[in-house]
C-alpha angles and dihedrals in degrees: 000000000000125000092254092051091048091049091051091048094050092045093050092046092050091047093050091048092049090050093052093047094048093047089050092049092049090049092052091045092053092045090052094046093055095043108099093207095060121080107234095213091060092053093060092045090055101038104040099067093043091048093050093046094051095046093045093048094051094045089052091049094049092045091050092051091048093049091047093054094046090050093073096053 
């Protein structure tokens, strides 16, 4: 496996993982918003930092991989 193939594989895996996580978080958010027992303000307090951390981490990972592959050329 060449370095470019490995980079593409890691990028696609990270992107697929990010997609699954974000869809799960949106599903839980919607389930909580429409549940009359749950206080909606508490949902946003709990989900927002986790959402930002996950998205930021994956964007940093994908950017780092992209910079690393362009560094050799």
